[in-house]
C-alpha positions as CSV (number, residue, x, y, z in Angstrom):
1,M,-10.5,45.7,41.1
2,E,-9.3,44.5,44.3
3,K,-6.9,41.7,44.6
4,Q,-8.0,38.5,46.3
5,D,-5.7,35.7,47.4
6,Q,-6.2,32.2,46.1
7,A,-7.5,30.9,49.5
8,T,-10.4,33.4,49.4
9,L,-11.5,32.2,46.0
10,L,-11.2,28.6,47.0
11,R,-13.3,29.2,50.2
12,E,-16.1,30.8,48.1
13,K,-16.1,27.8,45.7
14,V,-16.3,25.3,48.6
15,N,-19.1,27.3,50.2
16,D,-21.0,27.2,46.9
17,I,-20.5,23.5,46.5
18,A,-21.5,22.8,50.2
19,D,-24.7,24.8,49.8
20,P,-27.0,22.6,47.7
21,S,-29.7,25.2,47.5
22,L,-27.6,27.2,45.1
23,H,-27.4,24.3,42.6
24,S,-30.8,22.9,42.2
25,N,-30.4,20.8,39.1
26,E,-33.1,18.3,40.0
27,V,-34.7,16.4,37.2
28,D,-38.3,15.1,37.4
29,I,-37.9,11.6,36.1
30,M,-41.6,11.1,35.6
31,N,-41.7,14.0,33.2
32,L,-39.0,12.9,30.7
33,P,-39.8,12.2,27.0
34,P,-39.7,8.7,25.7
35,R,-36.3,7.4,24.6
36,S,-37.5,6.9,21.0
37,E,-38.4,10.6,20.7
38,K,-35.2,11.8,22.3
39,H,-32.9,9.7,20.2
40,S,-34.8,9.3,16.9
41,G,-32.6,11.6,14.7
42,T,-29.2,10.7,16.1
43,G,-29.3,7.0,15.4
44,A,-29.4,7.3,11.6
45,Q,-26.8,10.0,11.6
46,Q,-24.6,7.9,14.0
47,K,-24.8,4.8,11.8
48,K,-24.0,6.8,8.7
49,T,-21.0,8.3,10.4
50,I,-19.7,4.9,11.5
51,S,-20.1,3.4,8.1
52,Q,-18.3,6.3,6.4
53,G,-15.5,6.0,9.1
54,K,-15.2,2.3,8.4
55,F,-15.0,3.0,4.7
56,H,-12.2,5.5,5.1
57,L,-10.4,3.1,7.5
58,W,-10.5,0.3,4.9
59,I,-9.2,2.6,2.2
60,T,-6.4,3.7,4.5
61,R,-5.5,0.2,5.4
62,G,-5.5,-0.9,1.8
63,I,-3.1,2.0,0.8
64,V,-0.7,1.2,3.6
65,I,-0.6,-2.5,2.9
66,S,-0.1,-1.9,-0.9
67,F,2.7,0.6,-0.1
68,L,4.4,-1.9,2.2
69,C,4.1,-4.7,-0.3
70,M,5.5,-2.5,-3.0
71,I,8.5,-1.6,-0.8
72,F,9.0,-5.3,0.0
73,F,9.0,-6.4,-3.6
74,I,11.3,-3.6,-4.7
75,V,13.8,-4.5,-2.0
76,Y,13.5,-8.2,-2.9
77,Y,13.9,-7.6,-6.6
78,L,17.0,-5.4,-6.2
79,S,18.6,-7.7,-3.7
80,S,18.1,-11.0,-5.4
81,D,20.9,-12.4,-7.5
82,M,19.5,-14.0,-10.5
83,D,21.7,-16.4,-12.3
84,M,21.5,-15.4,-15.9
85,D,23.8,-18.3,-16.9
86,Q,21.2,-21.0,-15.9
87,E,18.5,-19.4,-17.9
88,M,20.5,-19.2,-21.2
89,K,20.8,-22.0,-23.6
90,K,24.1,-23.6,-24.4
91,D,24.4,-21.9,-27.8
92,T,24.3,-18.4,-26.4
93,V,27.2,-16.3,-25.2
94,R,27.7,-16.4,-21.5
95,L,28.7,-13.4,-19.3
96,I,31.9,-13.6,-17.4
97,N,32.4,-11.7,-14.2
98,I,36.0,-10.4,-14.0
99,I,37.2,-9.6,-10.5
100,K,40.2,-7.3,-10.3
């Protein structure tokens, strides 16, 4: 193998692009199949994929929202100071907080 510099490789690529006879990807638009034949199978598959994707998206959203609500309620429950004295009747024993 002989070494070629980068400029030589780039010149070859430019010459290939500049010469349109080497790349004849012409499409005869009068000879194309109808759109209904070309895309008949992919439409049903695409709709099924989208509906399954939406289903997974809703499940994921539901789990995330439930998890966030659970965290919120745990933090609220642990941080709230409930007055036990107000809920007790007068005949019951009351708790006394002793601060040292």
